[in-house]
N, C-alpha and C positions, 0 to 999 in steps of 0.2 A: 504494500500500500504506500502511495506517495502522498505526502502532506504538503500542500501548497499554501503558503502564507503571504498575504499582501497587505500593506499598510497604506492608508490614504494619507495624503499630505495634510489634509484638514479633516478631523473627525466630524462626522455628521451628527452624532449624539454628543450631548454636553455632559451627561452623567453616565452612571453604570448601566450597561445593557443587561437586563435581567432575564430575558428569554428571547428565543428565535424560533422560527418555523419555516420549513421549505414548502412551497406550493408546487413547484416543478424543479427540474434539475438546474434551471438558470434563473430562479426567482426565489428570493428570501425575504421574509418579514422579520423585523426586530422591534422590540419594545424596550424602553429605557426609563430610568427614574427622572428623565427630563420631560416625561409625559408625552413623548412622541412615538408614533408607530411609523416606521420607515420601510420602504420597499427597495430592495437591492437587486441589481443584476451583476453577478460576479464576472460575467464574460465581458461586459462593456464598462463596468465600474459605474454605471448610472445609478443614481439614488433619487428617491422622491418621497416626500412626506405624505402618508396616507391619511392620518388624522392626528389632531392635537387633543389629547385627553385632558379631563379636568385636572386642576392643580392639586386636588386632594387624592387623586388616583395614582397609586404606585403599583405597577404591574409586577406579577411574580411568575406566572406560568402561562404558556400559550399552546394551544393544540388545534390543528386544522380539522374540520369535519372530513370524514372519509370521502375520497374522491369518487369511488365506485364500489358497488357491491354486485358480485356476479356479472361483471362486465358492463353494468348499466350505470351511467353517470347519475349522481344524486342531485336533487334540486337544491339542497343546502350546501353543496360542495364548495361554493364560493364564499364560505364564512368560517370564522374560527371562534373559539372560546378563549377569553382572557380572564385570568383570576387576579385578584388584587389584595392589597394589605388591609383594605377597609371592610373585609368580610363579604365582598360581593364577587360574582362572576358576571362577565359581560359577553353577550353574543354580538359579534361585529362582522359586518360584511367585508368582502375583499376591497370594496371601494372606500371603506372607512366609516360607514354609517353604523352607529351603535343601535342595534335592533332592540336589545333588551338588556336591562341590568337587574340582577336578582340578589336580594339579601340571602346569603347562603349560610354563613357561619359567624360565630362570635370570635372575633380575632381574624387574622389573615387566612385567606383561602390558599393553601400551600400548593395544590395541584388540581388540575382538571383534565379529564381524559374522556374522549368519545369511545364507545364500544365500536367494534369493527363493522357492525351493521349500520351505525349511525342512528340507532333508535333510542339510545340512552346516553347520559353523561354522568360520570362519577366525579365527585369532588371530595377533597380531604382538607381539614382545617386545623387551626391551632387549638380549637375547642375539643380535639380528640374524636371528632365524628367523621364518619364516612357516609356520604349521602348519594342517592341515585335520583337523577332528574330526567324528565322527558326531553326530547330534542327542542321543545319549545320553551323549556325552562320551568316546567311544573314539577314540584317535589313528588316523587313516587314513594320513597322509603328511606329510612335511616338504616344503613346496612350494619354499622357497628359504632360503638361508643366506648372509647378508651379513657383511662384516667389521666392520660398525658398526651403530649404532642405526637401526632401521627408520623411526622417526618422522623422523629426519634425512633418510633417503632420500626420504621422501615430499615433501620441500621442495626437492629438487635441481632444477636447470634441466632442461627437457625439450627434446628436439630431434627433428626429422623430416627424414629424407633422402628426397627425391623427385626423380628425374631428376638434374639438375645443380645443384639449389638446396638449400640447407640453411637451415632456419628454427629459431631457438631463442628460448625465452622467458627473458629475463634476470631476475635476482633482485630488483631494486628494485621496490617496490610500485607504482610508476607503470606489479609482477608482470608493460614495453616489449617489442617484438619485434625482434631483430637478424636481418637478412637478409644472408647471405654467399654471393656468387656464386663458386663454386669454380673457374670457368673463368678468371676474371681477378682474383680476390681482392678485388673491390669489395665494400664493406659499406654497408648502409643501416640506420639505426635508426628504427623506426616507433614513434612515441609515441602513447599512448592515454590519454584522461582517466579511464577506468574500468578496473577489473580485467579482464585477459584471461582468458577461461574456456576457449575452445577455438580451435584453429587448424588449417587444412588447406591444403596446397599441392599443386595438380595441374592439368593441362591449361592451364598458363599463367596461373593465377589463384591468389592467396592469399586465403582467406576466414578472417577473424578475428571471433570473437564475444566481446564484453565483456558485462558485467552489464546493459547497457542497449541496446547497438547492435550492428549487424553491419557490418563493413567488408569491401569487396571490392576487392582490389588487382590490377591487371594487372602481370605480371612485366616488361612493357615500360616501365612508368611507376609508380614507387613514390610519387610525390608527390601524386597526386589520386585518392584512393580513392572509390568509391561507398559512401555511408553510408545506412543506413535503421534506423529504430527497431524494437526487438523487442517482441512482446507480453509475453513473460516473459523474465527474465534468467537462465534456467536451462538454457541449451543444453547437452545432454549428448552430442550426436553431430553431426558434419558429414560428409556424403558428397558427393563431387563426380563428375559425369559431364562429358562433353565440352561439352554445351550448357547445363547447369544444375546446381544443387546442392541438397542436402536439409539442412534444419535440423530436429533433433529436440529438443523441450523437454518440460516437464511438461504442456503443453497439447495437443500434437499433432505431426503431421508437416507440414512446410511446404516446398514445392518452389519455389525462386526461380530466375529467370534471372540471368545475370551482370550484367545491367543493374539488378538490384534489384527486378524485377517479380515479384509473387506469382503463380505459375502455377497451383498447385492445392494442396489440403490433404486428402489421402486419409484416409478413416476406415473402420474395420471394427468389428464387434461386440466389446465387451469390451476395447477397445484400452487397453493400458498402455504408455505411451512411456518410463516411467522405467526399464524393464528392457531396452530395445533397445540393441544394440551393433553393431559392424561385422560380426559373424558372423551376426546375425539379420536384418539389413536389407541390401538390395543395390539399386543404382541403375544404369540405363543411359540412353541418350538418349531412349528411348521407353517404358520400363517401370520400375516400382518393385515390388519383392518384399519382403514382411515376414513373418517367421515368427510364428505365433500362439503366445502364451504359455499361454493357457487350454487349448488342445489342441495339443501340440507336434508332432502329425502333420500339421498344416495350414500351408500357405503362402498368404497373400493376395497376389494379383497385380493391379496397377493400371496403367491407362494414365497415363503421366506427365503429359501435357498437360491431361487432363480430371480426373484423380484418381478416375475411375470404375473399378470392377472390370472386368477384362479379359474379353472374350467373354461367356459366359452368366452371369457374376457368381459362379459357383461357385469356391471356392478349390481349389488343388491339395492333394490328400490322399494321404499315403503310409501304408504299413502299419505303420511304427514311428516312434518319435520322431525328429525331425530336429535335428541339432546345429548345422550351419553351411550357409549358402546363398550362391550367387554367380551373377549374371547375366553372360552374355558381352556384349561391348561393341561389336562391329562387325556389319555385315550388315543385311539387311532386317528390318523388324519381324515379318513373317510367319515368319521363320526364327530368331527369338530363342530362345535356349536358356538353361535354368537348371540349374546343377549343385548338388547338395547331398550332405552327409554325414549319415548317420543314426547312431543311438546304437551300432549294431554296427560303426561305422567303415567301412561300405560306401559307395562313391561312386556316385551315380546322376546321369543326365542326362535331361532331357525338354524338349519344346517348350512355351513358355508359351501358344502359340496352339493351340486345339483344333479349330476349325471344326466344332463339333457332334459330334465323335467323342471317345471316351475317350482320355485322354492315355496315350501309350506311354512308360512309365518304364523305362529300361534301366540295368542295373548295369554300370559300366565299370572298377571298381576295388575292392579290399578293403584293410582295415587302413590307411585314409587318415586322417591326423590333422588336416591343414590343406590349403587349396587356394586358388588365385587364377587369374583369367583374365588374359591379356595385354591391355595397354591399346590395342594397335593391330591385333591379329589375334586370331581366335577359337582361340587356343592355350591349353590348360589345363595347369597344373602342380599337383602335390600331393606332400606327404610321405607315402610309402606304406611302412609298416613301417620298415625301416632304409635306405631308398633314396629319392632324389628322382626322381619320374616326371613326364615331360612328354608329354602327349597332343597331338601335332602337329595332329591333325584329329579331334576327338571325334565330329563328326557322321558319321564313317565307320560308326559302329555302326548308323545308320539306312539306310545305303546298301549296305554289304556288311560284315556283322559279322565275317567272317573276316579282313578287312583291319585291324581295330583293333589286334591285337597287333603288327602290322608297322609301325604308325605311331607307336610309342612310342619314347621315349628315356629310359634309366634311368641314374642316376649314384649312386654310393655316398654314403650320407648319414650315415655314422658320425662324420664331423667336426662335425656339427651337435649332437651330444650328445642327451640325452633331451628330448622334448616341444618341439621347435622350432616356430616359427610363421612362415609366409610373410607378410612385410610388404607386398611389392609385386612386380609382374612387369611391368617397363617395358622395351619394346624386346626385346633379347635378354639382359637382366640380371634375375636373380631375387635379391631381398633377403630373407634369412632371419634372424629373431631367435632366438638360442639361449636356453636356460633361464636363463643368467646375465646376460641382457640385451644381450650383445654382438651386433653385426650382421655377417653374412657375406654377401658378394656373389658370385654365381655366374653365369657366362656360359654361354649355350647357343648352338647353331649359328644364325647369322642367316638361313640359307637357307629354312627353313620359313616365316618371316615374309615373305620376298620372294616365295615361291610363292603365299602367300595374296593378296598384292597383285596378282600377275599374273592370278590366277583372278578376283578381284573386277573387274578391268578387262577380262576376257574375252580376255586376251593368251595364247592357248593355245600358239601356236608358241614364244613366249618361255618359257613354263612347261616345255615339253618340252626346249628347249635348256638350261635351267637344270638339269634333272634329269640330262641327259646329261653336263653338265659336272661336277656334284657326284658322280655315280655312287654314290648311297646308296639302299639298298632302301627305307628309311623314307620318303624323298622321293618315290620312284616310287609307293609304296603310297598316299601322300597324294594324288598327282595322279590315280591311278586312281579313288579314291573321289570326289574333287572333280569329275572329268569325268562320272562317272555321275550325281552329284547335279545337275549342270548340263546333262545330256542331250547331252553332246558325246561320242558313242560312238567317233568316230575317234581322239580323244585317249585315251579309255579303253582302246581296243584296243592302242595303243602301250604304255601304262603297264602293263597286265596282262601283255603279252608280256615286258616288261623284268623283271618279278618272277617269271616262269615259270608264270603261271596260264594254261596252255594251254587247259584246258576252258572257262574263262570267255571267252577270246578266240574260241573256236569258237561259243559261245553268242551273243556280240555280233555275229559275222558272220551268224548265223541271224536275228537281230533285224533287221539291215540289209536282209535279203532279203524281209522281210514286205511284202505288197502295199499296205497302207494306213498312214497316219500313226497312226490310233487303235490299230491292232494293235501297231505299234512302241512306242508310248507305254505300252500295257498290259504288254507283255513287259519293258519297262524297269522298270516298277513291280514285276513279278514277280521280276526280277533282284535288286531291293532287299528282297524279302520282303514286299511290300505286296499280298497276294493280294486282299483285299477291295476296295481301291482299283482294282486292275486289272480285276476283274469289273464294278465299277460303271461304269468308263470304257467298257468294251465294250458293256454294255447300253444306256447312254445314246447310244452311236453306232449302235445298232440291229444290232450284230454279235452276235446271240444265239448262233449256232453256236460262234463263237470263245469266248464266255463259258462255254458248256457244255464245250468241248474243254479249256479251261484247268483246270476242275475235274476232268475225267477224267484229265488228265496228272498232277494232284496227288493222285489217288485219293480226291477228295472226292465219293464216289459218291452220297450222299444229296442233296447240293446240285446235282449234275449232273442227277439225275433230277427234282428239284424244278423246275429251270429248264426242262427239256424239257417237262414236263407243263404248267407254267404258260403257256408260249408255244406249246404244241401243235406242237412240231417236234423231230425227232431223238430221239424216245423210243427207237426201235429202235437208234439209234447208241449210246446210253448202255447199253442192255441187251446189245448185241453186245460192246462193250468190257468190260463187267462179266463176261460169260460167259467171255471169253478170259482175263481176269485170274484168275478162279477155276480155270479149267482148267490154267493154267500153274503154279498152286500146289497143284493136286490137292485142291481144296476144293469143297463143295457149297453152293448158295445157301440162306441161312437168313433173309435179310432179307424181311419180310412184304411190303413195298411192291414190291420187285423181283419177288417171286413172283407178286403180284397182276397187275402189268403184263406179265409174261412169258406169262401164260395166253393161249393162242390166237394168240400173236404169233410168227411164224417169222422168224428172223434170216437175212437175205440180204445177205452181204457185198458182192456186186456192186452191189446197189441202194444200199447205204450208201456205198460208195466213189464212186459216181456223184453222190450227193447232196453229199458233201463236196467233190468237184471243182467242182460247180455253185456251192457257197458261195464257193470261192476265186475262181472266175471273176467272180461278182457283185461281190465285194469289190474286185477289180482294176479292173473297169469303173467302179465308183463312185469309186475313188481317181483314175483317169485323168480323170474328169469334174470332179473337185474340185481347184482350185489348191492348197489346203492339203494335200490328200492326196499331191500330187506333190512336196511339199517333202521333201528328204532329211533323214534323222534326224541326219546329220553336221553339218547347219547348226545353229548355236546357237539353242535355242528361246527 
């Protein structure tokens, strides 16, 4: 970087210049204690006075309204906010007209900043208050109230609690990092030659970014960090996963291994890294998700190792704007899930892999303010209205949605005050930051995490033994859903019986009696509500009648007739069941297609039953001849 300094022969300001702001690369505005606002052109050295402020107005801070959002120029983009020592902020046009002056704080207004959308303004003052204003200058809320000067608060030490380690940035400009092991009270002071900008501690590594370099420390050895140079010294975010970490700076997204090797650098159209934060970016061992700022209904999802868009390259799109996103951390890549909160504060979950199908986005909660996945198991927690909710097995919504309410744990959240934020979910401990900045640590039951470990290792007998020992319905419900998801119907039968779901136990027994493996797999998909997948499996296996019968059982009459006509079989079977259905409900046929195929066709139930019996015999014979078909469904697939 080259720094060019030029001095005018005659200064245009007569007093101290307190704040400046660029409008374009060749236009600069400055404010001074001489009560003047000046416009500068650094290329031509031309200057002009924009406005002469009142004699009692001493400017402190200046910030221009965002020029554009999503590529569209804003109507207010030709104005700026100016804060002053008299407790006011002023909305001033580019031509120097003071549009509005607002009494904001007792004492000086130390800073004023527009949000990136230009929909709100935040001010901080000597009175220790942080206030939110509309873009027209109307007070919306008082965000915080401290007992002392906010500017002093901005320069306090910062600390991060993660696991059993505490990291703090000490005050000396050498701005060093003190590491305190709370297990044995050992301390290490890590010295850096440059200013520390960001730090993150997780998964046994401390990642520190300075203005020039990145340091990667192993918690087992603080003496020999891995060091590499940064392209830009403006790191704004560090995210860690078990196998790698992400650096976000003004130039882009960079994924590094803990050995310092650059793995990938994902990109997407209209990328703006300066506005990304921990709520809009999420990282797992195999996936990176980034919320788009130009269109806040969109989430871009990338393969971590290659940096390429996942699947067909199309981003995940929701019906309303998305506020916060989070990827789960464990399990197979094909089963990776992403949870997100939209602007209505509804919580949704979906798979990041689509396999050519439309993504199934399912709502699992309402009035959710903040969320976090567990670091070792796919357990999700969130602040839901006035309570803390833990979803022990969110994937149950894809297996048996009736089980989801039974897999929840809810705790009273009144002690967390208003607008708490979940900082971390490590092991069975949830750390929550209250609005006043204090941290609250909350423990949940360790048994759901142990159950997840057993299921990952296919230790089904141990999982059943654990549930019998704990005797909690939520744990049995989790096991039932996990068993169905992993196609272990013997364990599923035990778990459903334990929670009194007798009808589902009977259905599982009927599945186990089916003649072929394909039929059993298809009915397990039906059990989970995946009708289309079940039909596709049966058709691929050549079990056309079974596919037709599935649609008849679900009263999908048009699809059943379509399959029968297409494959030239069992048209009379479909018509017979259709006529029986209408007769039972006292209705007449009005469907033109059914009327067309019923002309001249006599329904003979004896022939139909014989054909159905023949289909069952054929399926059994084929299953007996196939080793795969003789495999019991109770064996883990």
